[in-house]
Legacy VTK file of the C-alpha trace (Angstrom):
# vtk DataFile Version 3.0
C-alpha trace
ASCII
DATASET POLYDATA
POINTS 73 float
-15.827 2.172 33.142
-13.499 2.140 30.603
-10.089 2.032 31.672
-8.545 3.344 28.941
-9.571 6.662 29.111
-6.819 6.379 31.860
-4.418 4.205 31.398
-1.807 3.682 28.611
1.221 1.775 27.342
4.011 3.665 25.796
7.883 1.507 25.524
9.679 5.196 26.537
7.849 5.102 29.525
8.378 2.380 32.479
9.710 0.346 29.605
6.050 -0.073 28.329
4.319 -1.005 31.621
0.417 -0.034 31.189
1.014 3.510 33.115
-1.963 6.427 34.219
-1.986 8.201 31.356
0.455 11.380 31.494
2.380 10.367 34.928
4.717 7.599 35.186
2.819 6.231 37.943
2.430 2.137 36.908
-0.887 0.292 37.329
1.268 -2.584 39.233
2.748 0.798 41.142
-1.025 1.244 42.250
-2.766 -2.392 42.398
0.631 -2.765 45.198
-0.014 0.079 47.620
-3.737 -1.244 47.642
-2.776 -4.858 48.360
-0.378 -3.083 50.777
-3.458 -1.741 52.962
-3.374 1.898 51.449
-6.653 3.540 51.584
-7.272 4.968 48.025
-7.213 8.748 50.004
-3.657 8.088 51.063
-2.459 7.426 47.584
-3.902 10.478 46.362
-2.761 12.366 48.912
1.188 10.836 48.299
0.521 11.457 44.555
-2.291 14.251 43.507
-1.594 14.077 40.146
-4.176 11.189 40.376
-6.992 10.336 41.422
-10.298 8.154 41.963
-11.170 7.422 38.352
-7.280 5.941 37.892
-7.309 4.327 40.507
-10.494 2.413 39.819
-9.587 2.596 36.331
-6.126 0.142 37.244
-8.511 -2.424 39.568
-10.965 -2.226 36.189
-7.591 -3.124 34.358
-6.692 -5.885 36.276
-9.700 -7.816 36.599
-10.245 -7.519 32.858
-6.523 -8.746 32.605
-7.636 -11.565 34.636
-10.604 -12.313 33.026
-8.525 -12.969 29.969
-6.374 -15.529 31.412
-6.460 -18.837 30.231
-5.536 -21.481 33.731
-3.913 -24.790 32.155
-4.907 -27.418 34.943
LINES 1 74
73 0 1 2 3 4 5 6 7 8 9 10 11 12 13 14 15 16 17 18 19 20 21 22 23 24 25 26 27 28 29 30 31 32 33 34 35 36 37 38 39 40 41 42 43 44 45 46 47 48 49 50 51 52 53 54 55 56 57 58 59 60 61 62 63 64 65 66 67 68 69 70 71 72
């Protein structure tokens, strides 16, 4: 999945945080909800403007960002 089809960064929306395109819902919001135990179904129920592809794009974005991190030991 190419997360760039679903996530955009605009300096005028949420201070430039990566968000679901066309919304003000940030990748961080969705990852936080997942980490707190919300299911995909619960998130979509609370925010019907997003879907499973948006949630998967957020996970892909986080995985890609983690892959690029250089760790100093």
